[in-house]
C-alpha positions in Angstrom: 19.5 23.4 5.6 18.6 21.6 2.3 19.1 17.9 1.8 18.1 15.5 -1.0 16.4 12.1 -0.3 16.3 9.3 -2.7 13.8 6.4 -2.0 13.8 3.2 -3.8 10.4 1.6 -3.6 9.6 -2.0 -3.7 7.3 -1.5 -6.6 10.4 -0.7 -8.7 10.1 3.2 -8.9 12.7 5.5 -7.8 11.4 8.8 -6.3 13.7 11.6 -6.0 13.0 14.7 -4.0 15.0 17.7 -2.2 13.7 18.6 1.3 13.7 21.9 3.0 12.7 22.8 6.4 10.1 25.4 7.2 8.1 26.6 10.1 4.4 27.3 10.2 2.4 29.6 12.3 2.0 26.9 15.0 5.9 26.6 15.5 5.6 23.1 13.8 8.6 22.4 11.4 7.5 21.3 8.0 9.8 19.3 5.8 9.1 18.6 2.1 10.3 15.1 1.7 9.6 13.7 -1.7 7.4 13.9 -4.7 6.8 11.2 -7.4 8.4 11.3 -10.6 6.5 13.9 -12.8 6.9 11.7 -16.0 4.1 9.7 -17.3 5.9 6.5 -17.0 5.9 7.0 -12.9 2.1 6.5 -12.6 1.4 3.2 -10.8 -1.5 1.0 -12.1 -3.2 -0.8 -9.2 -5.2 -3.7 -10.8 -7.9 -5.1 -8.7 -7.9 -8.7 -9.2 -9.9 -11.5 -7.4 -7.2 -12.4 -5.1 -6.9 -8.6 -3.9 -10.9 -8.8 -3.2 -10.3 -11.7 -1.1 -7.5 -10.0 0.8 -9.8 -7.0 1.6 -11.9 -9.6 3.5 -9.2 -11.8 5.0 -6.0 -9.8 5.4 -5.6 -6.9 7.9 -2.2 -5.6 7.3 -0.5 -3.6 10.2 1.4 -0.6 8.7 4.2 -0.6 11.5 6.2 2.6 12.3 9.8 2.6 12.1 10.3 4.4 15.4 8.4 4.0 18.7 6.2 7.0 19.7 6.7 9.1 16.8 6.6 9.3 13.0 9.7 9.9 11.0 10.5 10.7 7.4 11.5 7.0 6.7 7.7 6.1 7.4 6.7 7.9 3.9 6.9 4.7 1.9 4.8 2.7 4.3 2.3 5.6 4.6 2.1 5.8 1.0 1.4 1.9 0.6 -1.3 2.2 3.4 -3.1 5.2 1.8 -2.9 3.5 -1.7 -4.7 0.4 -0.2 -7.1 2.6 1.6 -8.1 4.1 -1.7 -8.4 0.9 -3.4 -10.7 -0.4 -0.8 -12.6 2.7 -0.7 -13.4 2.9 -4.4 -14.4 -1.0 -4.5 -16.7 -0.4 -1.5 -18.3 2.7 -3.2 -18.5 1.2 -6.8 -18.4 -2.6 -6.3 -20.1 -3.0 -3.0 -17.2 -4.7 -1.3 -16.5 -4.6 2.2 -13.9 -2.3 3.6 -12.0 -2.6 7.0 -11.6 1.0 8.1 -10.0 -0.4 11.4 -7.0 -1.5 9.2 -6.3 2.5 8.3 -8.1 4.5 10.9 -8.0 4.7 14.7 -10.2 7.5 15.5 -13.8 6.7 16.0 -15.2 10.0 14.8 -13.3 9.7 11.4 -14.4 6.1 11.1 -18.0 7.1 11.6 -17.7 9.9 9.1 -16.3 7.5 6.4 -18.7 4.7 7.1 -21.6 7.3 6.4 -19.8 8.6 3.5 -19.3 5.3 1.8 -22.8 4.1 2.4 -24.1 7.5 1.0 -21.7 7.1 -2.2 -22.8 3.4 -2.5 -26.5 4.3 -2.5 -25.8 7.0 -5.1 -23.9 4.8 -7.5 -25.6 1.4 -6.6 -27.8 1.4 -9.7 -24.5 1.4 -11.9 -22.4 -1.1 -9.9 -23.4 -4.2 -11.6 -22.3 -3.2 -15.0 -19.7 -0.5 -14.2 -17.4 -1.6 -11.5 -13.9 -0.1 -10.6 -11.3 -2.2 -12.4 -8.0 -0.5 -11.3 -6.5 2.6 -10.1 -3.6 4.7 -11.7 -1.8 6.8 -9.1 0.0 9.6 -10.6 2.6 12.0 -9.2 2.3 12.1 -5.4 3.6 14.5 -2.7 4.5 13.8 0.9 5.4 16.3 3.5 6.7 15.7 7.2 5.6 18.1 10.0 7.2 17.8 13.5 4.9 18.6 16.4 4.7 17.8 20.2 2.7 14.7 19.4 5.2 12.8 17.4 4.8 14.5 14.2 2.8 13.7 11.2 3.0 13.1 7.4 0.8 14.9 4.8 0.3 12.9 1.5 -1.4 14.2 -1.5 -2.4 11.5 -4.1 -3.8 12.2 -7.5 -5.8 9.0 -8.7 -7.6 7.9 -11.9 -10.3 5.5 -11.2 -10.7 3.2 -14.2 -14.2 1.6 -14.4 -15.8 -0.9 -16.8 -17.0 1.9 -18.7 -15.1 5.2 -18.5 -12.9 6.8 -15.8 -12.6 9.8 -13.7 -9.9 11.5 -11.6 -9.7 12.7 -8.0 -7.2 14.0 -5.7 -7.2 12.9 -2.0 -5.1 14.3 0.8 -4.2 12.3 3.9 -2.7 12.9 7.3 -0.8 10.1 8.8 0.4 9.7 12.5 2.2 7.0 14.6 -0.4 5.5 17.0 1.0 3.0 19.4 3.7 2.0 16.8 1.3 1.8 13.9 0.7 4.1 11.2 -2.8 5.4 11.0 -4.9 7.9 8.8 -6.0 10.7 11.1 -7.6 12.8 8.3 -8.8 12.0 4.8 -10.2 14.5 2.4 -11.1 14.3 -1.3 -11.9 17.8 -2.5 -13.0 17.3 -6.1 -15.7 19.6 -7.2 -19.1 18.3 -6.1 -17.5 15.4 -4.3 -18.8 14.3 -0.9 -16.1 15.9 1.1 -16.5 19.0 -1.0 -20.3 19.2 -0.3 -20.1 18.2 3.4 -16.7 19.5 4.7 -16.5 22.5 2.3 -14.3 23.5 -0.6 -10.8 24.7 -0.5 -10.1 23.2 2.9 -6.6 23.2 4.2 -5.6 19.8 5.4 -3.1 20.3 8.1 -4.6 19.7 11.6 -4.0 16.1 12.6 -6.1 16.6 15.8 -9.3 17.9 14.1 -11.3 14.7 14.5 -10.8 15.0 18.3 -12.4 18.5 18.3 -16.0 17.8 19.5 -17.7 20.9 18.6 -16.4 20.5 15.1 -17.4 16.9 14.9 -20.8 17.7 16.0 -21.2 20.4 13.4 -20.0 18.0 10.8 -22.4 15.3 11.9 -25.3 17.7 11.3 -24.1 18.4 7.9 -23.8 14.7 7.0 -27.5 14.4 8.2 -28.7 17.2 6.1 -26.6 16.1 3.0 -28.0 12.5 3.3 -31.4 13.9 3.3 -30.9 16.1 0.3 -29.6 13.2 -1.8 -32.7 10.9 -1.2 
């Protein structure tokens, strides 16, 4: 059965999408929920102001789920807001040297450790440019979100194309997130930016399918990734 969903966001943009149910190889039901308007006017500019910089340090927002024990389609807006804030804080940490509170977005210790090493590695790589070429704002383009039902309460897949505008120049990347409801709070359970020669591209691999919300609980996979991070850090020094 096909249904249309219209979401009115607080930021003043109406997103319209038609959802259709499908089942993947694991008998999980996927529902394509909504995508951003493809018109150029729909891109969202997230200017980074001094007050926002203070909020990174002072505020720890809780992205509450709408339902207890599971995630639902109606959590898409909050999940999107969380992922955008995570990206703002991430790029500011990498380019501007700002602090990032990963606990605000991530519950899994393995994913947090991976992101901490990733951020430090990228900051070290770019640090010689941060004084004169900091991130000023982000433009969020047409984005996608898909809901998948599973035995653990379901999860959302979000794909966000972002243009990072710096003092001098800009560049674009696409980041994919998986989001779950953990104890009533929306949290990121996977985070992958697959631009060519990006950190995730080099460490986790290219053309990765982001569809396993439990991947950071797989100890052997995490150990293998830890070794790759160590090797990659050594090769960039």
